[in-house]
KEBAPA-344340 format. One line per field, with one value per residue (C-alpha): residue in three letters; x, y, z. Coordinates in steps of 0.1 Angstrom, whole numbers. Example, Ala and Ser with C-alpha at 12.3 -4.5 7.8 and 13.67 -1.06 7.14 Angstrom:
% KEBAPA-344340
r = [Ala; Ser]
u = [123; 137]
v = [-45; -11]
w = [78; 71]
END
This chain:
% KEBAPA-344340
r = [Met; Ala; Arg; Met; Leu; Phe; Pro; Lys; Arg; Tyr; Ile; Ile; Val; Leu; Leu; Thr; Phe; Ile; Cys; Thr; Asn; Val; Cys; Tyr; Ile; Glu; Arg; Ile; Gly; Phe; Ser; Ile; Ala; Tyr; Thr; Ser; Ala; Ala; Asn; Ala; Ala; Gly; Val; Asp; Gln; Ser; Ile; Lys; Gly; Leu; Ile; Leu; Ser; Val; Phe; Tyr; Tyr; Gly; Tyr; Ala; Leu; Ser; Gln; Ile; Pro; Gly; Gly; Trp; Val; Ala; Gln; His; Ile; Gly; Gly; Arg; Arg; Val; Leu; Leu; Met; Ser; Phe; Val; Leu; Trp; Ser; Leu; Ile; Cys; Ala; Val; Val; Pro; Leu; Asp; Pro; Asn; Leu; Val; Thr; Val; Leu; Val; Val; Ala; Arg; Leu; Leu; Val; Gly; Val; Ala; Gln; Gly; Phe; Ile; Phe; Pro; Ser; Ile; His; Thr; Val; Leu; Ala; Gln; Trp; Val; Pro; Pro; Phe; Glu; Arg; Ser; Arg; Ser; Val; Ser; Leu; Thr; Thr; Ser; Gly; Met; Tyr; Leu; Gly; Ala; Ala; Ser; Gly; Met; Leu; Leu; Leu; Pro; Ser; Leu; Val; Lys; Tyr; Lys; Gly; Pro; Gln; Ser; Val; Phe; Leu; Ala; Glu; Ala; Ala; Leu; Gly; Ala; Ile; Trp; Thr; Phe; Leu; Trp; Phe; Lys; Phe; Ala; Ser; Asp; Ala; Pro; Arg; Ser; Asp; His; Ser; Lys; Ala; Thr; Ser; Ala; Gly; Phe; Gly; His; Val; Ser; Leu; Pro; Ile; Thr; Lys; Ser; Glu; Asp; Asn; Lys; Val; Gly; Leu; Gln; Lys; Thr; Ile; Met; Gln; Asn; Gly; Ser; Val; His; Val; Ala; Lys; Ile; Pro; Trp; Arg; Ser; Ile; Thr; Phe; Ser; Leu; Pro; Ile; Trp; Ala; Ile; Val; Val; Asn; Ser; Phe; Thr; Phe; His; Tyr; Ala; Leu; Tyr; Val; Leu; Met; Asn; Trp; Leu; Pro; Thr; Tyr; Phe; Glu; Leu; Gly; Leu; Lys; Gln; Ser; Leu; Gln; Glu; Met; Gly; Ser; Ser; Lys; Met; Leu; Pro; Tyr; Leu; Asn; Met; Phe; Ile; Phe; Ser; Asn; Ile; Gly; Gly; Thr; Ala; Ala; Asp; Tyr; Leu; Ile; Thr; Arg; Arg; Ile; Leu; Ser; Val; Thr; Lys; Thr; Arg; Lys; Phe; Leu; Asn; Thr; Leu; Gly; Phe; Leu; Val; Ala; Ser; Val; Ala; Leu; Met; Val; Leu; Pro; Ser; Phe; Arg; Ser; Ser; Thr; Gly; Ala; Val; Phe; Cys; Ser; Ser; Ile; Ala; Leu; Gly; Ser; Leu; Ala; Leu; Gly; Arg; Ala; Gly; Phe; Ala; Val; Asn; His; Met; Asp; Val; Ala; Pro; Lys; Tyr; Ala; Gly; Ile; Val; Met; Gly; Ile; Ser; Asn; Thr; Ala; Gly; Thr; Leu; Ala; Gly; Val; Val; Gly; Val; Gly; Val; Thr; Gly; Arg; Ile; Leu; Asp; Ala; Ala; Lys; Asn; Ala; Asn; Val; Asp; Leu; Ser; Ser; Ser; Glu; Ser; Trp; Lys; Pro; Val; Phe; Phe; Leu; Pro; Gly; Cys; Phe; Cys; Ile; Val; Ser; Ser; Phe; Ile; Phe; Leu; Ile; Phe; Ser; Thr; Gly; Glu; Arg; Ile; Phe]
u = [-1; 28; 42; 12; 13; 48; 57; 93; 88; 78; 110; 131; 116; 114; 151; 157; 137; 162; 192; 182; 170; 210; 227; 210; 218; 250; 250; 226; 251; 286; 266; 260; 289; 313; 296; 292; 339; 346; 325; 344; 375; 368; 365; 353; 326; 343; 360; 329; 314; 342; 342; 304; 303; 331; 312; 293; 319; 325; 287; 287; 318; 299; 262; 262; 294; 269; 242; 262; 280; 245; 228; 259; 265; 229; 220; 219; 256; 269; 248; 267; 300; 285; 278; 309; 328; 316; 310; 347; 356; 333; 343; 384; 383; 390; 366; 393; 384; 423; 427; 413; 429; 420; 384; 385; 397; 371; 343; 349; 352; 322; 306; 320; 303; 272; 267; 265; 239; 204; 213; 214; 183; 163; 175; 167; 131; 129; 132; 111; 80; 55; 38; 6; 31; 58; 51; 42; 69; 97; 85; 82; 118; 131; 110; 138; 159; 137; 133; 170; 175; 146; 159; 194; 182; 165; 191; 225; 230; 226; 254; 277; 270; 274; 298; 312; 316; 332; 304; 280; 311; 312; 269; 271; 294; 278; 242; 261; 274; 235; 220; 251; 239; 203; 206; 234; 212; 178; 177; 180; 183; 148; 138; 148; 161; 120; 99; 69; 74; 87; 54; 31; 48; 32; 64; 57; 87; 114; 153; 172; 210; 224; 244; 269; 262; 287; 282; 281; 317; 314; 306; 268; 246; 214; 182; 154; 125; 83; 74; 107; 122; 161; 161; 202; 205; 226; 223; 208; 233; 225; 188; 191; 214; 193; 157; 132; 116; 146; 164; 131; 137; 174; 163; 141; 167; 190; 164; 154; 185; 196; 171; 176; 215; 211; 190; 201; 243; 233; 200; 221; 245; 212; 199; 230; 241; 211; 185; 208; 192; 211; 202; 205; 175; 150; 140; 121; 106; 141; 133; 97; 110; 127; 99; 75; 94; 86; 50; 45; 66; 43; 15; 30; 32; 0; -18; -2; -10; -45; -47; -32; -48; -86; -77; -83; -52; -29; 5; 16; -10; -8; 34; 33; 3; 20; 59; 41; 18; 50; 76; 56; 41; 82; 97; 73; 78; 114; 116; 99; 119; 146; 116; 106; 131; 127; 138; 96; 89; 120; 112; 72; 90; 114; 88; 64; 94; 111; 70; 59; 91; 88; 52; 67; 93; 62; 61; 98; 118; 92; 96; 129; 108; 80; 100; 132; 124; 146; 177; 161; 190; 211; 185; 188; 226; 224; 198; 208; 246; 224; 212; 247; 255; 231; 252; 284; 272; 243; 266; 301; 278; 260; 292; 307; 276; 277; 312; 306; 274; 303; 327; 307; 302; 267; 256; 249; 222; 212; 179; 198; 224; 201; 176; 200; 201; 171; 159; 183; 164; 132; 135; 146; 117; 95; 116; 120; 83; 74; 106; 87; 54; 60; 84; 76; 55; 47; 49; 78; 100; 132]
v = [-1; 25; 21; 29; 61; 70; 57; 54; 83; 106; 102; 110; 141; 154; 148; 162; 191; 198; 192; 226; 245; 240; 245; 277; 290; 279; 307; 333; 327; 332; 362; 378; 370; 379; 409; 421; 411; 434; 460; 464; 460; 482; 463; 475; 469; 450; 431; 423; 416; 392; 369; 368; 359; 332; 303; 305; 296; 263; 260; 260; 236; 208; 211; 191; 166; 167; 155; 127; 112; 108; 98; 63; 63; 71; 108; 96; 87; 120; 141; 123; 130; 164; 173; 157; 184; 214; 207; 202; 234; 248; 235; 249; 281; 311; 342; 369; 395; 399; 365; 369; 340; 316; 328; 324; 289; 281; 292; 280; 245; 249; 257; 228; 205; 224; 221; 182; 187; 200; 177; 148; 158; 156; 123; 112; 125; 113; 79; 82; 108; 94; 116; 129; 140; 158; 192; 197; 170; 195; 226; 210; 202; 234; 258; 243; 269; 296; 286; 278; 317; 330; 315; 326; 360; 358; 341; 343; 385; 378; 347; 372; 400; 378; 352; 369; 360; 330; 317; 314; 286; 264; 264; 257; 231; 212; 217; 197; 172; 164; 165; 137; 116; 116; 109; 80; 65; 70; 73; 45; 40; 32; -2; -15; -54; -59; -41; -45; -30; 2; 1; -4; 24; 49; 55; 66; 74; 66; 76; 50; 49; 40; 6; -9; -46; -75; -87; -52; -47; -15; 1; 15; 21; 5; 17; 6; 13; 16; -19; -39; -46; -33; -10; 3; 41; 69; 105; 122; 153; 169; 165; 182; 208; 221; 216; 249; 236; 229; 261; 278; 261; 275; 306; 308; 293; 319; 346; 332; 330; 362; 379; 355; 358; 396; 401; 372; 388; 422; 432; 431; 456; 476; 477; 485; 510; 520; 524; 531; 499; 475; 439; 434; 462; 447; 423; 394; 413; 406; 373; 375; 379; 342; 333; 345; 320; 289; 299; 308; 280; 250; 272; 273; 232; 222; 243; 230; 193; 203; 218; 190; 163; 176; 182; 217; 226; 202; 203; 227; 248; 250; 255; 280; 301; 298; 310; 338; 352; 349; 364; 393; 398; 398; 422; 449; 448; 442; 481; 497; 481; 511; 539; 529; 546; 528; 491; 484; 492; 477; 443; 446; 448; 418; 397; 403; 395; 368; 351; 354; 344; 310; 303; 308; 276; 254; 263; 261; 243; 214; 217; 194; 165; 168; 170; 145; 123; 97; 126; 147; 152; 161; 191; 201; 203; 222; 245; 249; 256; 283; 303; 295; 318; 344; 341; 353; 377; 394; 394; 405; 431; 444; 452; 466; 489; 503; 514; 531; 551; 559; 564; 593; 605; 589; 587; 544; 559; 574; 554; 565; 541; 513; 513; 492; 468; 460; 471; 442; 417; 433; 434; 401; 386; 401; 387; 350; 350; 356; 330; 302; 313; 306; 278; 254; 221; 199; 172; 145; 146; 131]
w = [0; 7; -22; -40; -22; -30; -61; -64; -93; -65; -45; -75; -87; -48; -48; -79; -64; -31; -54; -77; -44; -31; -60; -64; -26; -42; -67; -53; -17; -39; -55; -17; -4; -30; -35; 3; 2; -29; -25; 12; -6; -32; -64; -99; -117; -146; -118; -101; -137; -142; -115; -113; -147; -152; -133; -167; -190; -168; -168; -208; -214; -193; -205; -237; -223; -191; -215; -232; -204; -189; -215; -210; -179; -160; -146; -113; -113; -130; -104; -74; -90; -98; -62; -45; -74; -64; -20; -17; -37; -18; 14; 9; -15; 4; -1; -5; -32; -36; -47; -83; -104; -69; -74; -116; -111; -82; -102; -138; -114; -98; -132; -153; -118; -120; -157; -149; -127; -152; -183; -157; -144; -169; -184; -149; -154; -191; -178; -142; -152; -175; -203; -179; -151; -170; -170; -134; -120; -146; -132; -97; -99; -117; -88; -66; -78; -67; -36; -32; -44; -20; 9; 1; -2; 33; 50; 38; 39; 83; 79; 62; 86; 117; 104; 74; 39; 42; 64; 31; 14; 46; 49; 8; 11; 46; 17; -5; 18; 31; -3; -16; 11; 6; -26; -29; -6; -19; -56; -80; -116; -135; -142; -173; -169; -167; -192; -177; -148; -167; -189; -156; -139; -167; -186; -219; -243; -219; -219; -203; -204; -236; -234; -262; -268; -266; -299; -313; -336; -350; -308; -330; -296; -289; -265; -249; -268; -253; -272; -255; -287; -289; -317; -332; -324; -329; -316; -346; -338; -373; -373; -339; -350; -378; -362; -358; -329; -311; -318; -310; -274; -275; -282; -252; -228; -237; -229; -195; -182; -197; -174; -145; -144; -145; -119; -99; -102; -99; -81; -48; -66; -76; -42; -26; -55; -76; -44; -13; -2; 26; 19; 58; 59; 33; 55; 36; 6; -12; -12; -30; -66; -63; -40; -69; -98; -71; -66; -109; -115; -101; -113; -148; -148; -133; -157; -184; -175; -168; -203; -224; -202; -201; -234; -233; -256; -279; -265; -288; -277; -244; -251; -274; -247; -216; -232; -249; -220; -195; -218; -231; -194; -185; -211; -197; -156; -169; -191; -163; -131; -132; -137; -96; -75; -41; -31; -29; -68; -77; -56; -74; -109; -104; -89; -115; -142; -130; -119; -154; -173; -144; -156; -195; -180; -186; -225; -237; -210; -212; -244; -250; -236; -259; -295; -285; -255; -262; -262; -236; -218; -249; -258; -226; -223; -260; -242; -213; -230; -246; -210; -201; -225; -219; -182; -194; -220; -197; -159; -178; -203; -168; -158; -184; -187; -156; -156; -187; -173; -144; -169; -182; -146; -148; -111; -101; -77; -113; -130; -164; -154; -151; -181; -204; -181; -177; -212; -228; -214; -220; -258; -260; -241; -269; -298; -285; -274; -313; -326; -300; -313; -347; -350; -315; -316; -293; -319; -310; -339; -328]
END
């Protein structure tokens, strides 16, 4: 009876939710801790932009390899190794703004380690989660990112204030170690030796790890198909590369992450320098943008599954509707954000922007499991690479925009210095929403 009430896939989804939660506590934590240490040391905005963005270089390098490795040896093992690596780095690296080279190398390695995580998660979910639970399972898992960011924004500034910036690194390492233990103890690979179990569990188009046949002399790969037969298959790299629906996902992933990473890495600076508002004095309000993402990510996933299972809208129309609604509302909120000259107004606009983008994830972010369920981890790696490049570009460009404003004698407390920062992702949201509206599909093409 207990097994029926709590299927194994629910445990897997819960653990992946906690996984993304911890990962984003680490990311927002570094931004808060480093910003505090860098401001105290008088580090200029360009150097801050470099340190904050170098994580995304490593993250971009390991996305596609992460999908490939997860496809071959299983996402469960890759997740375990990734967490061990980045947790160890957080435990041993000193947070000293003057040790630029050390911080660059450390953040690069943390980026590489975490770059394997999301392709592995999507490989795991594609194995475990049946199609009719797909939207809400992915949305719940990814909403952990936003709850983690919200928790980090609420708790970590006080930790920095009372225990110092280094304490954030130690807390993150401890959280990573705890999750590693939970994953090692409770996670397992999806059923594959007994295919009837996988079918009865509701697995639709599964994406099981590819294994090599003992008698396959040319190294062709095999994957287990839904009907139980064995089919020789190669990853269709060329078709994936030139697929317009895949590119619609990639473009929207770039835009989503551009807006998210700019806000995540530069909102602390905007509050402190742009609005002259200390994070420690803002109370719980500073966590609202990410809490809103957590709420609307799950609303989007639940709404998508409802529209699809009740046949109110087709999969294609559901993805396009939620993606377009989320991105267009976010574009308006981003563009008007710097016009509000109070922390309340900034929190309100950033909450609307990030909440709407999270709603839009029920469009583009689940779509790779619709169009390519067998290669979910690989397509996720490609789209997340684009999202990671957005972090490299967006976070670094923002630092240069602010330094240019400062060199032009424009005070960073002026809205004029911040308008380009938020106007760019607002424009990207409009363009991306139309690309997805035109080229995306909810039908399986791979």
